[in-house]
N, C-alpha and C positions, 0 to 999 in steps of 0.2 A: 924325397922320402918323408921329410918332415911335413910337407904340405899334404900328402896323401893321408898321413896319420891324423893330422888336424881335421881334414875334410871328413874322414871316417867318423870321428867323435862328434863333429858338428851334426852330421846326418843322423847319428844315433840319438843325440840329445834332442834334435828337432822332431824325431819320430815318436819319442816317448809319450807326449801328450795324446797322440793318436790312439795308442793302445790303452790309455787310462780310461777311456769311455766304453770299452768293451766289457760288458757285464752280462752274464747269463743268468736269467731269472728262472727259478724252478716254478713249476705249476703251482698256483695258489688254490686253496680250496674255494669252492663257490660260496658266496655269502649265504647265510642261513635266512630263510624266509620266515618271517613271523606271521603266523596265521591266526587271525582273531577268531574266537569261538563264535558260534551262532548266538543269536539273542537268547537270553534265558527264558525258561517257561514263566507263565504268570505266577505272581506270588501265591503262596498257599494261605488258606484261612487259618488264623490262629485265635485262640481264646486266651485273653490276658488273665492270669490268675491274680489272687489277692497279693498285694505287695507284702514282703516280709517285714516291713517297718514303715516309718513315715516317708511320704513321697519326697520330702526335702533331702532324704539320704539315699533313696533308691530310684532307679530309672529302668523302665521297660525298654530293652533293646529289641526291636522287632526282628523277626526272622528274615532271612534273605537267601537268594541263590548265590553260591560262591563257586568260582571256577577252579577246579582241581584236576584239570585234564578232562573233565566233564562237569556238568552242572550238578551240584550237591546242595540240598536244602539244609540250612543251619537254622534250627528253631529259635524263636525268641526266648529271652530269659531276663530275669531281674539282675541288675548289676548295682553295686554300691558306688555312689559318686566318690571320686578321689578327693574332691574339695567342693565347697559350696559354689554354685555358679558354673560348674563344669558342664560342657555341652557335648552330647554324643553325636558323632558324625558316622553315619552308616557306611557299610562297605559299598564301593563304587569303582567304576573305571575312570582313569585319569590319563590325560595326554602328557607324556614326559619324553623329551628328546625326540620328538617325531614318532613315538610309539605309544600305544595304549597299554597301560599297566593296571593290574588289579590292586586296589588299595583296601586293606581290611579295615573294618570299623574300629573306632577308638575314641578316646576322650580328647577334647581340645580345650 
């Protein structure tokens, strides 16, 4: 009787690792596809107005097409420089992490 009791527990202990690997996975949602927009329309013609002050303090940021679910034209405008020597980098597409992302214009 002692041998059958011991055999039973040995068999149970030996079979436990077999059940540990049984995992049921639920259906996972499909990955979201990132669809890049079509190329923007050609730039619009803009007329640069007179600067509101000295050009060392003001910069003309040219207009550009921005992606907001569709292409929207953002007109050019004068911006005051945050500090002397600041450089304006216009809005553009950039590759990050294997995807293309829209980067708004700003000072560098």
